[in-house]
C-alpha positions as CSV (number, residue, x, y, z in Angstrom):
1,M,20.1,-3.6,4.5
2,Q,22.1,-0.7,6.0
3,S,21.6,0.2,9.6
4,Q,18.1,1.5,10.3
5,R,16.8,3.9,12.9
6,V,14.3,2.1,15.0
7,A,12.0,3.2,17.8
8,V,10.8,0.6,20.3
9,I,7.5,1.9,21.8
10,G,6.5,-0.4,24.7
11,S,9.8,-1.5,26.2
12,G,8.4,-4.3,28.4
13,A,9.7,-7.8,28.2
14,V,8.9,-8.4,24.5
15,G,9.8,-4.9,23.2
16,S,13.1,-4.8,25.2
17,Y,14.2,-8.3,24.1
18,Y,13.5,-7.8,20.4
19,G,14.7,-4.3,20.4
20,A,17.9,-5.4,22.0
21,R,18.3,-8.1,19.3
22,L,18.0,-5.4,16.6
23,A,20.5,-3.2,18.4
24,Q,22.9,-6.2,18.8
25,A,22.6,-6.6,15.0
26,G,23.8,-3.0,14.4
27,H,20.6,-1.0,14.0
28,D,20.2,2.4,15.7
29,V,17.6,1.4,18.2
30,H,15.9,3.9,20.6
31,F,13.8,2.6,23.5
32,L,10.9,4.6,25.0
33,L,11.1,3.8,28.7
34,R,9.0,4.5,31.8
35,R,9.6,2.6,35.0
36,D,13.0,1.2,33.9
37,Y,14.5,4.4,32.6
38,Q,16.8,5.2,35.5
39,S,18.0,1.6,35.9
40,V,18.8,1.3,32.2
41,A,20.4,4.7,32.1
42,T,22.8,3.7,34.9
43,G,23.2,0.0,34.3
44,G,22.3,-0.8,30.8
45,L,19.8,-3.3,29.4
46,H,20.6,-7.0,30.2
47,C,19.1,-10.0,28.5
48,T,19.5,-13.6,29.6
49,S,18.8,-16.2,26.9
50,P,19.5,-19.9,26.1
51,Q,21.1,-18.5,23.0
52,G,23.6,-16.6,25.1
53,D,23.3,-13.7,27.6
54,F,24.1,-10.3,26.3
55,A,23.8,-6.6,27.3
56,L,23.5,-3.2,25.8
57,T,25.7,-1.1,28.1
58,T,24.7,2.3,26.8
59,P,21.4,1.9,24.9
60,A,19.7,4.9,23.4
61,I,16.7,5.6,25.7
62,A,14.1,8.3,26.0
63,C,11.2,9.3,28.2
64,T,9.1,10.8,25.5
65,P,8.6,9.9,21.8
66,Q,9.4,13.5,20.9
67,E,13.0,12.9,22.1
68,I,13.2,10.0,19.6
69,G,11.6,11.8,16.6
70,P,11.1,10.3,13.1
71,V,12.6,6.8,12.5
72,D,12.7,4.3,9.7
73,W,10.8,1.6,11.7
74,V,8.6,1.7,14.8
75,V,8.4,-1.6,16.7
76,C,5.2,-1.1,18.8
77,A,5.1,-3.7,21.6
78,L,2.6,-2.0,23.9
79,K,0.0,-4.0,25.7
80,S,-3.3,-3.8,23.8
81,T,-4.8,-2.2,26.9
82,S,-2.9,0.9,25.9
83,I,-4.2,0.9,22.3
84,N,-5.8,4.3,22.7
85,A,-2.4,5.9,23.6
86,V,-0.9,4.8,20.3
87,P,-1.4,8.1,18.3
88,D,0.3,10.1,21.0
89,L,3.2,7.6,21.6
90,V,3.8,6.5,18.0
91,G,2.9,9.7,16.1
92,P,6.0,11.7,16.9
93,C,8.2,8.9,15.5
94,I,6.4,8.9,12.1
95,G,8.2,10.3,9.0
96,P,7.2,10.1,5.4
97,H,8.7,6.6,4.9
98,T,8.3,5.2,8.4
99,R,7.0,1.6,8.7
100,I,5.3,0.2,11.8
101,L,5.6,-3.3,13.1
102,V,2.7,-4.0,15.5
103,L,4.3,-6.6,17.9
104,M,1.2,-7.0,20.0
105,N,-1.4,-9.6,20.9
106,G,-5.0,-9.6,19.6
107,L,-7.2,-9.3,16.6
108,G,-7.9,-6.0,14.7
109,L,-5.0,-4.0,16.0
110,E,-3.3,-3.4,12.7
111,E,-6.5,-2.0,11.3
112,R,-6.5,0.6,14.1
113,F,-2.9,1.5,13.3
114,G,-3.9,1.7,9.6
115,D,-6.7,4.2,10.3
116,W,-4.2,6.4,12.2
117,F,-1.1,6.2,10.1
118,G,-2.0,4.7,6.7
119,R,-2.5,1.0,5.9
120,E,0.4,0.7,3.5
121,R,3.0,1.2,6.3
122,I,1.5,-1.3,8.8
123,F,2.9,-4.8,9.6
124,G,1.8,-7.3,12.2
125,G,4.3,-9.4,14.1
126,M,3.4,-12.6,16.0
127,A,6.0,-13.5,18.5
128,F,6.0,-17.1,19.8
129,T,8.4,-16.8,22.7
130,C,8.7,-17.3,26.5
131,V,10.1,-14.0,27.8
132,N,9.5,-12.2,31.1
133,R,10.7,-9.1,32.9
134,G,13.1,-9.5,35.7
135,E,14.4,-6.7,38.0
136,P,14.5,-3.3,36.3
137,G,16.7,-3.3,33.3
138,H,16.7,-7.1,33.0
139,V,14.8,-9.3,30.6
140,H,14.7,-13.1,30.8
141,H,14.3,-14.9,27.4
142,L,13.4,-18.5,28.5
143,A,12.6,-20.3,25.3
144,Y,11.6,-20.0,21.6
145,G,11.6,-16.5,20.1
146,A,10.4,-16.9,16.5
147,V,8.5,-14.0,15.0
148,T,6.1,-14.2,12.0
149,V,5.4,-11.0,10.1
150,G,2.8,-10.1,7.6
151,H,1.8,-6.8,5.9
152,L,-1.7,-5.3,6.4
153,L,-2.3,-5.2,2.7
154,N,-0.5,-8.6,2.2
155,D,2.1,-7.0,-0.1
156,P,5.0,-9.5,-0.6
157,A,7.5,-6.7,-1.4
158,E,6.7,-5.0,1.9
159,V,7.2,-8.3,3.8
160,D,10.6,-8.6,2.1
161,R,11.5,-5.1,3.6
162,A,10.6,-6.4,7.1
163,L,12.7,-9.5,6.5
164,A,15.6,-7.4,5.5
165,L,15.5,-5.4,8.7
166,W,15.6,-8.5,10.8
167,A,18.0,-10.5,8.7
168,P,21.2,-9.7,10.7
169,A,19.4,-10.2,14.1
170,R,19.6,-13.4,16.1
171,V,15.8,-13.9,15.7
172,D,14.0,-16.6,13.7
173,F,12.0,-14.1,11.6
174,S,9.8,-15.3,8.8
175,G,7.1,-13.8,6.5
176,V,3.6,-14.9,5.7
177,L,1.3,-14.2,2.8
178,S,-1.8,-13.6,5.0
179,L,-1.5,-11.4,8.1
180,R,-5.1,-12.3,9.1
181,R,-4.3,-16.0,9.0
182,A,-1.2,-15.5,11.1
183,R,-3.2,-13.5,13.7
184,W,-5.7,-16.3,14.1
185,E,-3.0,-18.9,14.4
186,K,-1.4,-16.9,17.3
187,L,-4.9,-16.7,18.9
188,C,-5.0,-20.5,18.8
189,W,-2.4,-20.3,21.6
190,N,-3.2,-17.1,23.3
191,I,-6.9,-17.7,23.8
192,P,-6.8,-21.2,25.5
193,F,-3.6,-20.8,27.4
194,N,-4.0,-17.2,28.6
195,G,-7.6,-17.9,29.3
196,F,-7.3,-21.2,31.2
197,C,-4.3,-20.0,33.2
198,V,-6.4,-17.1,34.4
199,A,-9.7,-19.0,34.8
200,A,-7.9,-21.7,36.9
201,G,-6.9,-19.1,39.4
202,G,-3.6,-17.8,38.0
203,V,-1.7,-21.0,37.2
204,T,1.2,-21.7,34.9
205,T,0.9,-23.5,31.5
206,D,2.2,-26.7,32.9
207,I,-0.8,-27.0,35.2
208,V,-3.1,-26.7,32.2
209,V,-1.4,-29.2,29.9
210,N,-0.8,-31.8,32.8
211,D,-4.4,-31.7,34.1
212,P,-6.6,-34.0,31.8
213,D,-9.7,-31.9,32.2
214,L,-8.0,-28.5,31.7
215,R,-6.0,-29.9,28.7
216,A,-9.2,-31.2,27.1
217,G,-10.9,-27.8,27.7
218,A,-7.9,-26.0,26.1
219,R,-8.0,-28.3,23.1
220,A,-11.7,-27.8,22.6
221,T,-11.3,-24.1,22.8
222,M,-8.5,-24.2,20.3
223,E,-10.8,-26.1,17.9
224,E,-13.3,-23.3,18.2
225,V,-10.7,-20.7,17.5
226,V,-9.6,-22.6,14.4
227,A,-13.2,-22.8,13.2
228,A,-13.7,-19.1,13.8
229,G,-10.5,-18.2,12.1
230,N,-11.2,-20.2,9.0
231,A,-14.7,-18.8,8.7
232,D,-13.3,-15.3,9.0
233,L,-10.7,-16.0,6.3
234,E,-13.4,-17.4,4.0
235,S,-15.6,-14.4,4.5
236,R,-12.7,-12.1,3.4
237,D,-12.0,-14.2,0.3
238,E,-8.5,-15.1,1.7
239,P,-7.2,-18.2,0.0
240,L,-5.3,-19.6,3.0
241,R,-6.8,-21.5,5.9
242,L,-5.6,-22.9,9.2
243,D,-4.8,-26.6,9.2
244,G,-6.5,-27.4,12.5
245,P,-5.0,-30.7,13.4
246,T,-1.5,-29.5,12.6
247,V,-1.9,-26.2,14.4
248,I,-3.3,-27.9,17.5
249,E,-0.7,-30.6,17.6
250,T,2.1,-28.0,17.3
251,M,0.7,-25.7,20.0
252,F,0.4,-28.5,22.5
253,R,3.8,-30.0,21.6
254,L,5.5,-26.6,22.2
255,T,3.6,-25.9,25.3
256,D,4.3,-29.3,26.8
257,S,8.0,-28.4,26.7
258,M,7.7,-24.9,28.2
259,G,7.5,-26.0,31.8
260,P,5.9,-23.6,34.4
261,Y,5.6,-20.7,32.0
262,R,3.6,-17.6,33.1
263,P,1.6,-16.2,30.1
264,S,1.2,-12.4,29.9
265,T,-2.5,-12.3,30.8
266,M,-2.0,-14.5,33.8
267,I,0.8,-12.2,35.0
268,D,-1.5,-9.2,34.6
269,Y,-4.2,-11.1,36.5
270,V,-2.0,-12.1,39.5
271,E,-0.3,-8.7,39.6
272,G,-3.6,-6.8,39.5
273,N,-2.9,-5.1,36.2
274,P,-5.5,-4.6,33.4
275,M,-5.8,-7.7,31.2
276,E,-5.8,-7.7,27.4
277,V,-9.3,-9.1,27.3
278,A,-10.7,-6.8,24.5
279,A,-8.1,-7.7,21.9
280,I,-7.4,-11.3,22.7
281,F,-10.9,-12.5,23.7
282,T,-13.7,-10.0,23.0
283,A,-12.7,-9.2,19.4
284,P,-12.4,-12.8,18.2
285,L,-15.7,-13.7,20.0
286,A,-17.4,-10.8,18.3
287,R,-16.2,-11.9,14.9
288,A,-17.3,-15.4,15.5
289,R,-20.8,-14.1,16.5
290,E,-20.9,-11.9,13.4
291,L,-20.3,-15.1,11.4
292,N,-23.1,-17.0,13.3
293,L,-20.6,-19.5,14.8
294,H,-21.3,-21.3,18.1
295,T,-18.2,-20.9,20.3
296,P,-19.4,-21.7,23.8
297,R,-15.9,-22.2,25.4
298,L,-14.6,-19.0,23.9
299,A,-17.7,-17.2,25.1
300,T,-17.3,-18.6,28.6
301,L,-13.6,-17.7,28.9
302,T,-14.4,-14.2,27.6
303,A,-17.2,-13.7,30.1
304,L,-15.0,-14.9,33.0
305,L,-12.1,-12.6,32.1
306,Q,-14.4,-9.6,31.5
307,Q,-16.0,-10.2,35.0
308,Y,-12.6,-10.5,36.6
309,D,-11.7,-7.1,35.1
310,R,-15.0,-5.6,36.3
311,N,-14.4,-7.0,39.8
312,R,-11.0,-5.4,39.9
313,T,-12.2,-2.1,38.7
314,A,-15.0,-2.1,41.3
315,Q,-12.5,-3.0,44.1
316,S,-10.0,-0.3,43.1
317,G,-12.8,2.3,42.9
């Protein structure tokens, strides 16, 4: 594929890292920046990575999406707490043939994008990576980095288009036949590890996997997510299912090797920012309840995180 014009909307740790990889591969990448704008304008965008450190010395940056204008691809890596801002932030970058990769956490986000911009142009990306922000203009890629992509309408030809975009980038990028299944598989990690790291008081993943009771709770929660995901897939006549034992073994094996990693929801919790409760917890729980599934651990984690957010809102008010 020839060089594509790409807008990165949501240039936090995830958006900056993957956008920088696309730029490194030769694509014309434009970053929408807020707090890091001045630092990146004067010093560039720097990424540390076990695959080799690199920097974009003069990246294309903008303060507004109107400055970027229509592009071939939008990579939207906003926090799901900003979902209602998507039409204003993404809309100015949409042209007749623009495609949108929703590189965000949670369930049901691609459907929202489809309502706004048309379902045929929407992709979902599930990034399994350890990446955090450093000082302004710096991103630290710590481990992993694979991205799984699916198309909202499960069109294989469209998945191939996404694969072509990422082919020259130093990213392990693969396609799936069922976006919905891939979303549930990512939730198998996000729900227990984001949830328990917050519920335990703002701890890192190593605390959860090395404490027998927390580990058992995370495993039992993951089993509930697998059951809810498979029931959801069956209800939608999707042919694929989650292989529970394999998914659970893989998630724990990978997390065991992460060390003291800080998941995104835990970072938001300890830094006093809004947490992605609605997309990562509330939406999957609502779907499980619609299907009459009993998921007590998911319900408890969701209630705890919802209350934490309410407490924070009351304190700030």
